PDB file of N, H, CA, C and O in Angstrom:
ATOM      1  N   MET A   1      12.304  -1.070  -0.689  1.00  0.00           N
ATOM      2  CA  MET A   1      11.139  -1.397  -1.659  1.00  0.00           C
ATOM      3  C   MET A   1      11.507  -0.545  -2.947  1.00  0.00           C
ATOM      4  O   MET A   1      12.166   0.493  -2.889  1.00  0.00           O
ATOM      5  N   PRO A   2      11.019  -1.085  -4.085  1.00  0.00           N
ATOM      6  CA  PRO A   2      11.346  -0.355  -5.179  1.00  0.00           C
ATOM      7  C   PRO A   2      10.190   0.747  -5.439  1.00  0.00           C
ATOM      8  O   PRO A   2      10.358   1.784  -6.081  1.00  0.00           O
ATOM      9  N   ILE A   3       8.946   0.320  -4.805  1.00  0.00           N
ATOM     10  H   ILE A   3       8.809  -0.522  -4.284  1.00  0.00           H
ATOM     11  CA  ILE A   3       7.848   1.149  -4.978  1.00  0.00           C
ATOM     12  C   ILE A   3       7.686   2.255  -3.965  1.00  0.00           C
ATOM     13  O   ILE A   3       7.700   2.013  -2.758  1.00  0.00           O
ATOM     14  N   LYS A   4       7.516   3.606  -4.510  1.00  0.00           N
ATOM     15  H   LYS A   4       7.505   3.802  -5.491  1.00  0.00           H
ATOM     16  CA  LYS A   4       7.356   4.827  -3.554  1.00  0.00           C
ATOM     17  C   LYS A   4       5.765   4.931  -3.643  1.00  0.00           C
ATOM     18  O   LYS A   4       5.015   4.988  -4.617  1.00  0.00           O
ATOM     19  N   PHE A   5       5.486   4.937  -2.035  1.00  0.00           N
ATOM     20  H   PHE A   5       6.095   4.891  -1.244  1.00  0.00           H
ATOM     21  CA  PHE A   5       4.257   5.404  -1.901  1.00  0.00           C
ATOM     22  C   PHE A   5       4.154   6.730  -1.504  1.00  0.00           C
ATOM     23  O   PHE A   5       4.991   7.296  -0.801  1.00  0.00           O
ATOM     24  N   LYS A   6       2.982   7.313  -2.012  1.00  0.00           N
ATOM     25  H   LYS A   6       2.303   6.853  -2.584  1.00  0.00           H
ATOM     26  CA  LYS A   6       2.863   9.046  -1.645  1.00  0.00           C
ATOM     27  C   LYS A   6       2.738   9.069  -0.059  1.00  0.00           C
ATOM     28  O   LYS A   6       2.046   8.247   0.541  1.00  0.00           O
ATOM     29  N   THR A   7       3.343   9.907   0.467  1.00  0.00           N
ATOM     30  H   THR A   7       3.906  10.574  -0.021  1.00  0.00           H
ATOM     31  CA  THR A   7       3.213  10.034   1.973  1.00  0.00           C
ATOM     32  C   THR A   7       2.422  11.187   2.495  1.00  0.00           C
ATOM     33  O   THR A   7       2.511  11.601   3.651  1.00  0.00           O
ATOM     34  N   LYS A   8       1.459  11.795   1.354  1.00  0.00           N
ATOM     35  H   LYS A   8       1.387  11.459   0.415  1.00  0.00           H
ATOM     36  CA  LYS A   8       0.810  12.942   1.461  1.00  0.00           C
ATOM     37  C   LYS A   8      -0.260  12.599   2.478  1.00  0.00           C
ATOM     38  O   LYS A   8      -0.385  13.357   3.439  1.00  0.00           O
ATOM     39  N   ASN A   9      -0.966  11.643   2.380  1.00  0.00           N
ATOM     40  H   ASN A   9      -0.864  11.027   1.599  1.00  0.00           H
ATOM     41  CA  ASN A   9      -1.944  10.999   3.265  1.00  0.00           C
ATOM     42  C   ASN A   9      -1.662  10.090   4.190  1.00  0.00           C
ATOM     43  O   ASN A   9      -2.457   9.162   4.335  1.00  0.00           O
ATOM     44  N   LYS A  10      -0.692  10.149   4.858  1.00  0.00           N
ATOM     45  H   LYS A  10      -0.046  10.903   4.740  1.00  0.00           H
ATOM     46  CA  LYS A  10       0.204   9.305   5.901  1.00  0.00           C
ATOM     47  C   LYS A  10      -0.952   8.885   6.940  1.00  0.00           C
ATOM     48  O   LYS A  10      -1.121   7.726   7.321  1.00  0.00           O
ATOM     49  N   ARG A  11      -1.738  10.012   7.351  1.00  0.00           N
ATOM     50  H   ARG A  11      -1.600  10.952   7.041  1.00  0.00           H
ATOM     51  CA  ARG A  11      -2.617   9.966   8.640  1.00  0.00           C
ATOM     52  C   ARG A  11      -3.581   8.756   8.191  1.00  0.00           C
ATOM     53  O   ARG A  11      -3.690   7.711   8.832  1.00  0.00           O
ATOM     54  N   ARG A  12      -4.272   9.053   6.981  1.00  0.00           N
ATOM     55  H   ARG A  12      -4.183   9.902   6.461  1.00  0.00           H
ATOM     56  CA  ARG A  12      -5.234   8.139   6.473  1.00  0.00           C
ATOM     57  C   ARG A  12      -4.859   6.843   6.198  1.00  0.00           C
ATOM     58  O   ARG A  12      -5.706   5.964   6.359  1.00  0.00           O
ATOM     59  N   LYS A  13      -3.585   6.507   5.755  1.00  0.00           N
ATOM     60  H   LYS A  13      -2.898   7.221   5.624  1.00  0.00           H
ATOM     61  CA  LYS A  13      -3.130   5.293   5.606  1.00  0.00           C
ATOM     62  C   LYS A  13      -3.094   4.453   6.997  1.00  0.00           C
ATOM     63  O   LYS A  13      -3.490   3.296   7.137  1.00  0.00           O
ATOM     64  N   LYS A  14      -2.486   5.358   8.073  1.00  0.00           N
ATOM     65  H   LYS A  14      -2.165   6.298   7.960  1.00  0.00           H
ATOM     66  CA  LYS A  14      -2.305   4.667   9.216  1.00  0.00           C
ATOM     67  C   LYS A  14      -3.518   4.334  10.035  1.00  0.00           C
ATOM     68  O   LYS A  14      -3.515   3.504  10.944  1.00  0.00           O
ATOM     69  N   VAL A  15      -4.705   5.140   9.593  1.00  0.00           N
ATOM     70  H   VAL A  15      -4.707   5.813   8.854  1.00  0.00           H
ATOM     71  CA  VAL A  15      -6.213   4.671  10.075  1.00  0.00           C
ATOM     72  C   VAL A  15      -6.429   3.403   9.510  1.00  0.00           C
ATOM     73  O   VAL A  15      -6.843   2.488  10.222  1.00  0.00           O
ATOM     74  N   HIS A  16      -6.208   3.246   8.367  1.00  0.00           N
ATOM     75  H   HIS A  16      -5.872   3.989   7.788  1.00  0.00           H
ATOM     76  CA  HIS A  16      -6.907   2.024   7.585  1.00  0.00           C
ATOM     77  C   HIS A  16      -5.851   0.981   7.763  1.00  0.00           C
ATOM     78  O   HIS A  16      -6.008   0.024   7.004  1.00  0.00           O
ATOM     79  N   GLY A  17      -4.658   0.892   8.682  1.00  0.00           N
ATOM     80  H   GLY A  17      -4.530   1.669   9.298  1.00  0.00           H
ATOM     81  CA  GLY A  17      -3.783  -0.223   8.730  1.00  0.00           C
ATOM     82  C   GLY A  17      -2.980  -0.355   7.605  1.00  0.00           C
ATOM     83  O   GLY A  17      -2.694  -1.513   7.302  1.00  0.00           O
ATOM     84  N   PHE A  18      -2.464   0.704   6.781  1.00  0.00           N
ATOM     85  H   PHE A  18      -2.696   1.645   7.027  1.00  0.00           H
ATOM     86  CA  PHE A  18      -1.676   0.490   5.743  1.00  0.00           C
ATOM     87  C   PHE A  18      -0.439   0.074   6.015  1.00  0.00           C
ATOM     88  O   PHE A  18       0.052  -0.873   5.402  1.00  0.00           O
ATOM     89  N   LEU A  19       0.266   0.787   7.046  1.00  0.00           N
ATOM     90  H   LEU A  19      -0.133   1.557   7.544  1.00  0.00           H
ATOM     91  CA  LEU A  19       1.675   0.512   7.385  1.00  0.00           C
ATOM     92  C   LEU A  19       1.520  -0.939   8.227  1.00  0.00           C
ATOM     93  O   LEU A  19       2.547  -1.617   8.248  1.00  0.00           O
ATOM     94  N   LYS A  20       0.468  -1.427   8.850  1.00  0.00           N
ATOM     95  H   LYS A  20      -0.367  -0.876   8.833  1.00  0.00           H
ATOM     96  CA  LYS A  20       0.701  -2.592   9.421  1.00  0.00           C
ATOM     97  C   LYS A  20       0.491  -3.828   8.203  1.00  0.00           C
ATOM     98  O   LYS A  20       1.033  -4.934   8.197  1.00  0.00           O
ATOM     99  N   ARG A  21      -0.321  -3.351   7.346  1.00  0.00           N
ATOM    100  H   ARG A  21      -0.761  -2.453   7.352  1.00  0.00           H
ATOM    101  CA  ARG A  21      -0.411  -4.404   6.206  1.00  0.00           C
ATOM    102  C   ARG A  21       0.806  -4.490   5.387  1.00  0.00           C
ATOM    103  O   ARG A  21       1.048  -5.540   4.793  1.00  0.00           O
ATOM    104  N   MET A  22       1.581  -3.496   5.305  1.00  0.00           N
ATOM    105  H   MET A  22       1.384  -2.642   5.788  1.00  0.00           H
ATOM    106  CA  MET A  22       2.753  -3.488   4.508  1.00  0.00           C
ATOM    107  C   MET A  22       3.878  -4.194   5.313  1.00  0.00           C
ATOM    108  O   MET A  22       4.864  -4.671   4.750  1.00  0.00           O
ATOM    109  N   ALA A  23       3.691  -4.238   6.623  1.00  0.00           N
ATOM    110  H   ALA A  23       2.890  -3.851   7.080  1.00  0.00           H
ATOM    111  CA  ALA A  23       4.774  -5.053   7.361  1.00  0.00           C
ATOM    112  C   ALA A  23       4.615  -6.482   7.165  1.00  0.00           C
ATOM    113  O   ALA A  23       5.614  -7.196   7.256  1.00  0.00           O
ATOM    114  N   THR A  24       3.464  -6.991   6.902  1.00  0.00           N
ATOM    115  H   THR A  24       2.652  -6.411   6.828  1.00  0.00           H
ATOM    116  CA  THR A  24       3.277  -8.327   6.509  1.00  0.00           C
ATOM    117  C   THR A  24       3.581  -8.847   5.050  1.00  0.00           C
ATOM    118  O   THR A  24       3.410  -8.042   4.135  1.00  0.00           O
ATOM    119  N   GLY A  25       3.988 -10.040   4.773  1.00  0.00           N
ATOM    120  H   GLY A  25       4.127 -10.694   5.517  1.00  0.00           H
ATOM    121  CA  GLY A  25       4.431 -10.321   3.445  1.00  0.00           C
ATOM    122  C   GLY A  25       3.129 -10.442   2.734  1.00  0.00           C
ATOM    123  O   GLY A  25       3.057 -10.093   1.555  1.00  0.00           O
ATOM    124  N   GLY A  26       2.093 -10.913   3.370  1.00  0.00           N
ATOM    125  H   GLY A  26       2.152 -11.197   4.327  1.00  0.00           H
ATOM    126  CA  GLY A  26       0.796 -11.142   2.614  1.00  0.00           C
ATOM    127  C   GLY A  26       0.302  -9.873   1.885  1.00  0.00           C
ATOM    128  O   GLY A  26       0.059  -9.702   0.690  1.00  0.00           O
ATOM    129  N   GLY A  27       0.216  -8.975   3.005  1.00  0.00           N
ATOM    130  H   GLY A  27       0.414  -9.114   3.976  1.00  0.00           H
ATOM    131  CA  GLY A  27      -0.420  -7.685   2.775  1.00  0.00           C
ATOM    132  C   GLY A  27       0.484  -6.880   1.655  1.00  0.00           C
ATOM    133  O   GLY A  27      -0.058  -5.983   1.009  1.00  0.00           O
ATOM    134  N   ARG A  28       1.637  -7.157   1.470  1.00  0.00           N
ATOM    135  H   ARG A  28       2.077  -7.886   1.994  1.00  0.00           H
ATOM    136  CA  ARG A  28       2.446  -6.451   0.555  1.00  0.00           C
ATOM    137  C   ARG A  28       2.343  -7.236  -0.963  1.00  0.00           C
ATOM    138  O   ARG A  28       2.599  -6.733  -2.057  1.00  0.00           O
ATOM    139  N   ARG A  29       1.921  -8.523  -0.699  1.00  0.00           N
ATOM    140  H   ARG A  29       1.713  -8.932   0.189  1.00  0.00           H
ATOM    141  CA  ARG A  29       1.817  -9.259  -2.025  1.00  0.00           C
ATOM    142  C   ARG A  29       0.338  -8.660  -2.502  1.00  0.00           C
ATOM    143  O   ARG A  29       0.226  -8.286  -3.669  1.00  0.00           O
ATOM    144  N   VAL A  30      -0.712  -8.577  -1.661  1.00  0.00           N
ATOM    145  H   VAL A  30      -0.621  -8.881  -0.712  1.00  0.00           H
ATOM    146  CA  VAL A  30      -1.846  -7.855  -2.124  1.00  0.00           C
ATOM    147  C   VAL A  30      -1.800  -6.694  -2.851  1.00  0.00           C
ATOM    148  O   VAL A  30      -2.357  -6.564  -3.941  1.00  0.00           O
ATOM    149  N   ILE A  31      -1.057  -5.708  -2.210  1.00  0.00           N
ATOM    150  H   ILE A  31      -0.604  -5.814  -1.325  1.00  0.00           H
ATOM    151  CA  ILE A  31      -0.802  -4.308  -2.760  1.00  0.00           C
ATOM    152  C   ILE A  31       0.188  -4.386  -4.117  1.00  0.00           C
ATOM    153  O   ILE A  31       0.093  -3.585  -5.048  1.00  0.00           O
ATOM    154  N   ASN A  32       1.042  -5.360  -4.072  1.00  0.00           N
ATOM    155  H   ASN A  32       1.120  -6.011  -3.316  1.00  0.00           H
ATOM    156  CA  ASN A  32       2.105  -5.456  -5.209  1.00  0.00           C
ATOM    157  C   ASN A  32       1.016  -6.138  -6.442  1.00  0.00           C
ATOM    158  O   ASN A  32       1.150  -5.837  -7.628  1.00  0.00           O
ATOM    159  N   GLY A  33      -0.045  -7.075  -5.958  1.00  0.00           N
ATOM    160  H   GLY A  33      -0.154  -7.319  -4.994  1.00  0.00           H
ATOM    161  CA  GLY A  33      -0.976  -7.513  -6.944  1.00  0.00           C
ATOM    162  C   GLY A  33      -1.654  -6.405  -7.502  1.00  0.00           C
ATOM    163  O   GLY A  33      -1.750  -6.376  -8.729  1.00  0.00           O
ATOM    164  N   ARG A  34      -2.166  -5.445  -6.803  1.00  0.00           N
ATOM    165  H   ARG A  34      -2.089  -5.468  -5.806  1.00  0.00           H
ATOM    166  CA  ARG A  34      -3.157  -4.349  -7.121  1.00  0.00           C
ATOM    167  C   ARG A  34      -2.311  -3.401  -8.013  1.00  0.00           C
ATOM    168  O   ARG A  34      -2.962  -2.853  -8.902  1.00  0.00           O
ATOM    169  N   LEU A  35      -1.159  -3.138  -7.960  1.00  0.00           N
ATOM    170  H   LEU A  35      -0.630  -3.583  -7.237  1.00  0.00           H
ATOM    171  CA  LEU A  35      -0.121  -2.534  -8.607  1.00  0.00           C
ATOM    172  C   LEU A  35       0.038  -2.945 -10.036  1.00  0.00           C
ATOM    173  O   LEU A  35      -0.016  -2.194 -11.010  1.00  0.00           O
ATOM    174  N   LYS A  36       0.284  -4.509 -10.035  1.00  0.00           N
ATOM    175  H   LYS A  36       0.327  -5.119  -9.244  1.00  0.00           H
ATOM    176  CA  LYS A  36       0.349  -5.257 -11.298  1.00  0.00           C
ATOM    177  C   LYS A  36      -0.700  -4.953 -12.156  1.00  0.00           C
ATOM    178  O   LYS A  36      -0.411  -4.775 -13.340  1.00  0.00           O
ATOM    179  N   LYS A  37      -2.169  -4.832 -11.711  1.00  0.00           N
ATOM    180  H   LYS A  37      -2.403  -4.977 -10.750  1.00  0.00           H
ATOM    181  CA  LYS A  37      -3.487  -4.450 -12.439  1.00  0.00           C
ATOM    182  C   LYS A  37      -3.304  -3.292 -13.206  1.00  0.00           C
ATOM    183  O   LYS A  37      -4.129  -3.055 -14.088  1.00  0.00           O
ATOM    184  N   LYS A  38      -2.296  -2.477 -13.009  1.00  0.00           N
ATOM    185  H   LYS A  38      -1.625  -2.669 -12.292  1.00  0.00           H
ATOM    186  CA  LYS A  38      -2.041  -0.995 -13.629  1.00  0.00           C
ATOM    187  C   LYS A  38      -2.945  -0.082 -12.894  1.00  0.00           C
ATOM    188  O   LYS A  38      -3.501   0.817 -13.525  1.00  0.00           O
ATOM    189  N   ARG A  39      -3.150  -0.222 -11.616  1.00  0.00           N
ATOM    190  H   ARG A  39      -2.699  -0.953 -11.104  1.00  0.00           H
ATOM    191  CA  ARG A  39      -4.145   0.876 -10.966  1.00  0.00           C
ATOM    192  C   ARG A  39      -3.221   1.901 -10.737  1.00  0.00           C
ATOM    193  O   ARG A  39      -2.029   1.767 -10.464  1.00  0.00           O
ATOM    194  N   LYS A  40      -3.955   3.090 -10.889  1.00  0.00           N
ATOM    195  H   LYS A  40      -4.924   3.199 -11.111  1.00  0.00           H
ATOM    196  CA  LYS A  40      -3.146   4.455 -10.655  1.00  0.00           C
ATOM    197  C   LYS A  40      -3.346   4.878  -9.335  1.00  0.00           C
ATOM    198  O   LYS A  40      -2.599   5.709  -8.818  1.00  0.00           O
ATOM    199  N   LYS A  41      -4.380   4.328  -8.693  1.00  0.00           N
ATOM    200  H   LYS A  41      -4.987   3.653  -9.113  1.00  0.00           H
ATOM    201  CA  LYS A  41      -4.483   4.747  -7.163  1.00  0.00           C
ATOM    202  C   LYS A  41      -4.347   3.373  -6.447  1.00  0.00           C
ATOM    203  O   LYS A  41      -4.929   2.400  -6.928  1.00  0.00           O
ATOM    204  N   VAL A  42      -3.630   3.259  -5.359  1.00  0.00           N
ATOM    205  H   VAL A  42      -3.158   4.049  -4.969  1.00  0.00           H
ATOM    206  CA  VAL A  42      -3.651   2.043  -4.814  1.00  0.00           C
ATOM    207  C   VAL A  42      -4.129   2.291  -3.402  1.00  0.00           C
ATOM    208  O   VAL A  42      -3.451   3.007  -2.666  1.00  0.00           O
ATOM    209  N   THR A  43      -5.349   1.697  -2.944  1.00  0.00           N
ATOM    210  H   THR A  43      -5.899   1.115  -3.542  1.00  0.00           H
ATOM    211  CA  THR A  43      -5.758   2.017  -1.868  1.00  0.00           C
ATOM    212  C   THR A  43      -5.771   0.916  -1.060  1.00  0.00           C
ATOM    213  O   THR A  43      -5.789  -0.151  -1.673  1.00  0.00           O
ATOM    214  N   VAL A  44      -5.766   0.849   0.228  1.00  0.00           N
ATOM    215  H   VAL A  44      -5.751   1.716   0.726  1.00  0.00           H
ATOM    216  CA  VAL A  44      -5.906  -0.191   1.091  1.00  0.00           C
ATOM    217  C   VAL A  44      -7.179  -0.491   1.661  1.00  0.00           C
ATOM    218  O   VAL A  44      -7.299  -1.435   2.442  1.00  0.00           O
TER     219      VAL A  44
END
């Protein structure tokens, strides 16, 4: 993946199912859509 996510708050992302959502194509599309909106912080 070309996008590098900050792994500083890995535990929090795990709690919110970040990695689980990244595993699915739909979840990745959601995150990519949020990044396209020029959001500085991408939260799941």
